[in-house]
C-alpha positions as CSV (number, residue, x, y, z in Angstrom):
1,M,26.1,34.5,31.9
2,S,22.6,35.3,33.1
3,L,21.1,38.8,33.3
4,R,21.6,40.2,36.8
5,I,18.4,42.0,37.5
6,G,17.5,40.8,41.0
7,N,18.2,41.9,44.6
8,Y,19.3,38.9,46.6
9,T,18.2,39.2,50.2
10,A,20.3,37.4,52.8
11,F,18.8,37.0,56.3
12,Y,18.9,34.6,59.2
13,V,16.3,31.8,59.4
14,A,16.7,29.3,62.2
15,E,18.1,25.9,61.2
16,P,16.3,23.5,61.3
17,F,13.3,25.6,60.5
18,N,10.7,26.0,63.2
19,P,8.4,23.0,63.0
20,S,5.4,25.2,63.9
21,R,2.9,26.3,61.2
22,L,4.8,29.6,61.0
23,G,8.0,27.9,59.8
24,A,10.5,30.6,58.6
25,N,8.0,33.3,59.5
26,A,8.8,32.7,63.2
27,T,12.3,34.2,62.6
28,R,12.5,38.0,63.1
29,D,14.9,38.7,60.2
30,F,12.6,36.9,57.8
31,L,9.8,39.2,58.9
32,Y,11.8,42.2,57.8
33,Y,12.4,40.5,54.4
34,N,8.6,40.1,54.1
35,L,8.1,43.7,54.9
36,I,10.5,44.7,52.1
37,K,8.5,42.6,49.7
38,A,5.3,44.2,50.9
39,W,6.7,47.7,50.3
40,S,7.7,46.7,46.8
41,A,4.2,45.3,46.1
42,S,2.4,48.4,47.3
43,D,4.8,51.1,45.9
44,A,5.8,50.9,42.2
45,S,8.8,53.3,42.9
46,F,10.3,50.9,45.5
47,N,12.6,49.2,43.1
48,F,13.0,45.7,44.7
49,R,13.3,42.7,42.4
50,D,13.3,39.6,44.6
51,S,15.9,37.1,43.5
52,H,14.3,34.4,45.6
53,A,11.4,34.6,43.2
54,L,13.6,33.9,40.2
55,T,13.9,30.2,40.8
56,Y,11.3,27.8,42.2
57,N,10.9,27.3,45.9
58,V,12.4,24.5,47.9
59,R,11.1,22.6,50.8
60,D,12.6,23.1,54.3
61,G,13.8,19.5,54.4
62,S,15.6,19.6,51.0
63,D,19.2,18.3,50.8
64,W,21.8,21.0,51.4
65,E,24.4,20.0,48.8
66,T,22.1,18.8,46.0
67,T,19.2,21.3,46.2
68,L,19.5,24.2,48.7
69,K,23.1,25.3,48.1
70,P,22.9,25.2,44.2
71,R,19.5,27.1,44.4
72,L,21.0,29.8,46.6
73,R,24.0,30.2,44.2
74,A,21.7,30.4,41.1
75,R,19.7,33.1,42.8
76,I,22.9,35.0,43.7
77,R,24.3,34.7,40.1
78,A,21.0,36.3,38.9
79,S,21.5,39.3,41.3
80,K,22.9,42.7,40.9
81,N,23.5,43.2,44.6
82,V,22.8,41.8,48.1
83,L,20.5,43.2,50.7
84,F,21.8,41.8,54.0
85,I,19.4,42.1,56.9
86,L,21.7,42.2,60.0
87,S,20.2,42.4,63.5
88,S,21.1,41.4,67.1
89,V,19.3,38.1,66.5
90,T,21.1,37.2,63.3
91,V,23.0,34.0,63.7
92,N,25.9,32.6,61.7
93,S,23.9,29.8,60.1
94,R,25.2,27.6,57.3
95,A,22.9,29.1,54.8
96,L,23.8,32.7,55.7
97,R,27.5,31.9,55.7
98,E,27.2,30.4,52.2
99,E,25.1,33.3,50.9
100,I,27.5,36.0,52.1
101,D,30.6,34.1,51.2
102,Y,29.5,33.3,47.7
103,A,28.0,36.7,47.0
104,I,31.1,38.6,48.1
105,N,34.1,36.3,47.6
106,D,33.0,34.6,44.4
107,Q,30.5,36.9,42.7
108,S,31.9,40.3,44.0
109,L,28.4,41.7,44.5
110,P,27.9,45.0,46.3
111,V,26.1,44.7,49.6
112,I,23.4,46.9,51.1
113,V,23.4,46.1,54.8
114,I,20.1,46.9,56.5
115,Y,20.0,47.3,60.3
116,P,16.4,46.9,61.4
117,E,17.1,47.9,65.0
118,F,18.4,51.3,63.9
119,T,15.9,53.7,62.3
120,T,17.9,56.8,61.5
121,K,21.1,57.7,59.6
122,E,22.5,59.2,62.9
123,S,21.9,55.9,64.8
124,L,24.5,54.1,62.6
125,L,27.2,56.7,63.0
126,S,29.7,57.9,65.6
127,N,32.4,60.6,65.1
128,G,31.7,60.8,61.3
129,G,32.0,57.0,60.7
130,I,30.2,53.8,61.3
131,S,29.7,53.3,65.0
132,Q,31.2,50.5,67.0
133,R,27.7,49.2,67.9
134,I,27.2,48.5,64.1
135,R,30.7,47.0,63.7
136,N,30.0,44.7,66.6
137,L,27.0,43.2,64.7
138,W,29.4,42.2,62.0
139,A,30.8,39.5,64.3
140,N,27.4,37.8,64.2
141,V,28.5,36.6,60.7
142,P,32.3,36.4,60.6
143,V,32.5,35.8,56.9
144,F,30.8,39.2,56.4
145,R,33.1,40.9,58.9
146,D,36.2,39.4,57.3
147,S,35.1,40.1,53.6
148,V,33.2,43.4,53.9
149,H,36.3,45.3,52.7
150,K,36.2,43.5,49.3
151,V,33.1,45.1,47.8
152,P,31.2,48.4,47.9
153,T,29.0,48.2,51.0
154,L,26.3,50.6,52.0
155,H,25.0,50.6,55.6
156,V,21.4,51.7,55.9
157,P,19.0,52.0,58.9
158,W,15.5,50.5,58.8
159,A,13.9,53.4,57.0
160,K,11.8,52.7,53.9
161,D,12.9,55.9,52.1
162,L,16.6,55.2,52.6
163,I,16.3,51.5,51.6
164,K,14.4,52.7,48.5
165,L,17.2,55.2,47.8
166,A,19.8,52.4,48.2
167,L,18.0,50.1,45.8
168,N,18.2,52.8,43.1
169,D,21.9,53.6,43.6
170,T,23.7,52.5,40.5
171,D,27.0,52.4,42.4
172,L,25.6,49.4,44.4
173,M,25.0,47.2,41.4
174,N,27.2,44.5,39.9
175,G,29.8,45.9,37.6
176,S,29.4,49.5,38.8
177,G,33.1,50.0,39.4
178,A,32.5,51.6,42.8
179,L,35.3,51.4,45.3
180,P,35.2,48.6,47.8
181,I,34.7,50.8,50.8
182,Q,32.1,51.3,53.5
183,Y,29.4,53.8,52.5
184,F,26.7,55.4,54.6
185,Y,24.2,58.3,54.3
186,K,25.7,61.4,55.9
187,V,23.6,63.2,58.5
């Protein structure tokens, strides 16, 4: 078994990729992923180890079954958790379904869900729990909605300090023994 040191980031990228020079960079969720990488590069205490960098890159036109899917799975197996960027533009793509399904239902990885359209702890909550607006986003990726109860899951707004805190939380790492419930930062 490989050493699980990475943070696997799942996010929506349009399929097929945008044929412009921007490619995946034209998809908003991908831009958030790039910002997380930039935070990590500029702040040594931002403990993000990018699982996508653990195996070599693939071309946008690579075959799904023989190249892309096995590469995603190898990256997930090298990860201690999943950062899932979930926004109103997130679409239930084949790759995102595969990533979430394999990470939760096969590898039992804890999930840190990051909501880029919400910027405060309060914005995620209602009546002391996760708001219906947040729960409605889960329907964008039904495999997540239907599997979220199986692993520890932390819901975090788009706030660098809270994402940094989540990345350092040992309860959100593979094998932590944390209960498979919904966690959030209290107000």
